[in-house]
C-alpha positions in Angstrom: 0.0 0.0 0.0 1.4 3.4 -0.9 2.3 6.1 1.7 -0.7 8.4 1.6 -2.3 10.6 4.2 -5.8 11.8 4.6 -4.5 15.4 4.6 -2.7 15.0 1.3 -5.4 13.3 -0.7 -8.3 15.3 0.8 -6.6 18.6 0.1 -7.9 18.6 -3.5 -11.6 18.2 -2.4 -11.8 20.6 0.5 -13.6 23.1 -1.7 -15.3 20.6 -3.9 -18.6 22.2 -4.6 -19.9 20.5 -7.7 -23.7 20.6 -7.6 -26.0 18.4 -9.7 -29.2 20.1 -10.6 -30.8 17.3 -12.5 -32.7 15.8 -9.5 -35.6 13.5 -10.0 -39.1 14.9 -10.0 -39.9 16.3 -6.6 -36.2 16.7 -5.7 -35.3 19.7 -7.9 -32.8 21.8 -6.0 -33.1 19.6 -2.8 -29.8 19.4 -1.0 -30.5 16.6 1.5 -31.2 18.9 4.4 -34.6 18.2 5.9 -36.7 19.1 8.9 -36.7 17.0 12.0 -33.2 15.6 12.0 -31.8 15.7 15.6 -28.3 14.4 16.1 -25.8 14.4 19.0 -23.7 17.6 19.0 -20.6 15.6 18.2 -22.3 14.1 15.1 -23.1 17.5 13.5 -19.9 17.3 11.4 -20.8 13.9 10.0 -24.4 15.0 9.2 -23.0 18.0 7.4 -20.7 15.8 5.4 -23.6 13.6 4.4 -25.6 16.6 3.2 -22.7 17.9 1.3 -22.2 14.6 -0.5 -25.9 14.4 -1.2 -25.9 18.0 -2.6 -23.2 16.9 -5.1 -24.2 13.4 -6.0 -27.8 12.8 -4.7 -29.3 13.0 -8.2 -27.4 9.9 -9.2 -29.3 7.8 -6.6 -32.5 7.9 -8.7 -34.8 8.6 -5.7 -38.3 9.4 -6.9 -39.1 12.1 -4.4 -38.4 13.5 -1.0 -40.4 10.8 0.7 -38.2 8.2 -0.8 -35.2 10.2 0.4 -36.5 10.2 3.9 -36.9 6.4 3.8 -33.2 6.2 2.8 -32.2 8.8 5.4 -33.9 6.8 8.2 -31.9 3.7 7.2 -28.7 5.7 7.2 -29.5 7.2 10.6 -30.1 3.8 12.1 -26.9 2.4 10.7 -24.8 5.3 11.9 -26.5 5.9 15.2 -27.9 9.2 13.9 -24.5 10.0 12.3 -22.6 9.4 15.5 -20.7 6.4 14.3 -18.9 6.5 11.0 -16.6 3.6 11.7 -17.4 0.0 12.9 -17.1 -0.4 16.6 -14.1 -2.7 17.4 -12.9 -2.1 13.8 -10.2 -4.5 12.7 -10.3 -6.6 15.8 -10.4 -10.1 14.4 -12.9 -9.7 11.6 -11.6 -10.7 8.2 -12.8 -8.7 5.3 -9.9 -9.2 3.0 -10.5 -11.4 0.0 -8.3 -13.3 -0.3 -6.6 -13.1 3.1 -3.4 -11.2 3.0 -1.9 -7.7 3.6 -5.3 -6.1 3.3 -6.9 -8.5 5.7 -8.9 -6.9 8.5 -8.6 -3.3 7.1 -11.8 -3.3 5.1 -14.0 -3.0 8.2 -17.2 -0.9 8.2 -16.8 2.8 7.4 -19.2 5.6 6.4 -22.9 6.0 7.4 -23.8 2.5 6.2 -20.6 0.8 7.3 -19.2 -0.4 3.9 -17.2 -3.6 4.4 -15.2 -6.1 2.3 -12.3 -5.4 0.0 -14.4 -6.3 -3.1 -16.9 -3.5 -2.2 -14.1 -0.9 -1.6 -12.6 -1.9 -5.0 -15.9 -1.8 -6.8 -16.9 1.5 -5.3 -13.6 3.1 -6.2 -13.6 1.7 -9.7 -17.2 2.4 -10.6 -18.1 5.5 -8.5 -15.0 7.4 -7.4 -13.0 7.2 -10.7 -15.9 8.0 -13.1 -16.8 11.0 -11.0 -13.3 12.6 -11.1 -12.4 11.3 -7.6 -9.7 8.8 -8.7 -7.0 10.4 -6.5 -9.1 9.3 -3.4 -8.1 5.6 -3.7 -10.3 4.1 -1.0 -9.4 0.6 -2.3 -5.7 0.9 -1.6 -6.1 3.3 1.3 -9.5 2.5 3.0 -8.6 4.7 6.0 -9.5 7.7 3.8 -13.1 6.7 4.5 -12.6 7.6 8.1 -13.1 11.2 6.9 -16.9 11.8 7.1 -17.2 13.3 3.7 -15.3 10.5 2.0 -17.1 7.9 4.0 -20.4 9.5 2.8 -19.2 9.3 -0.8 -18.4 5.6 -0.2 -21.9 5.0 1.0 -23.3 6.7 -2.1 -21.0 4.4 -4.2 -22.3 1.4 -2.3 -25.9 2.3 -3.1 -25.0 2.9 -6.8 -22.7 0.0 -7.6 -23.7 -3.0 -5.5 -26.7 -5.2 -5.9 -27.8 -4.8 -2.3 -27.4 -1.1 -2.5 -29.5 -0.9 -5.7 -32.1 -3.0 -4.0 -32.2 -0.6 -1.1 -32.8 2.3 -3.4 -35.6 0.4 -5.1 -37.2 -0.4 -1.8 -37.0 3.3 -0.7 -38.7 4.3 -3.9 -41.4 1.9 -3.0 -41.6 3.2 0.6 -40.7 -0.3 1.8 -38.9 -0.1 5.1 -38.6 -3.8 5.6 -37.3 -4.3 2.0 -34.7 -1.6 2.5 -33.7 -3.1 5.8 -33.1 -6.5 4.3 -31.1 -5.0 1.5 -28.9 -3.0 3.8 -28.6 -5.4 6.7 -29.3 -8.8 5.2 -32.1 -9.4 7.7 -34.5 -7.5 9.9 -32.1 -6.3 12.5 -33.3 -3.0 14.1 -36.4 -3.0 12.0 -38.6 -1.4 14.7 -36.1 1.5 15.1 -35.9 1.9 11.3 -39.7 2.1 11.1 -39.9 4.6 14.0 -37.2 6.8 12.4 -38.9 6.7 9.0 -42.3 7.5 10.6 -40.9 10.4 12.6 -39.1 11.9 9.6 -42.2 11.6 7.4 -44.4 13.2 10.1 -42.0 16.1 10.7 -41.9 16.9 7.0 -45.6 16.6 6.5 -45.3 13.5 4.3 -46.9 10.9 6.7 
């Protein structure tokens, strides 16, 4: 692995302000900031990073309207503890995410709002999302610790939704307002379903979309 630092590779995107204006119907000009999101004080930076990433790349997700976005946001909030955790608890301690096992073993633990794991996912997200969007210098495959930055971790989450089969299924479920379907796509089961349902209901109610 090359000798890179977060500071060096992130320098070029500190002022990255590309804005996509081709949002789907019902999302024109929407920047990902919604009413009713309450997060711990020390999670505000992570929430802001997510909204910045959405403002730049949200149109690519193919969400049908704001209601679909709120379904997605509720899932992201559950996975990240309302943006408090952007890295897997106990990261790298015994879990093996490298394929095959080798020097990258145990470094591809969960990062970002939906906790992207496995070397194959980091590689795919880098190749199919980062590089095509002019972010090739941010090589999360060779240097996954870059995703410890909340903005890059949020970009990796966007890449996961856009390039993996489970991520695409999650977007489809959100467009169908299907909390259970999105939960299964993201989690692989029904873990935390009640909390996800509660968060979704609260966001919809607070934004007059219940």
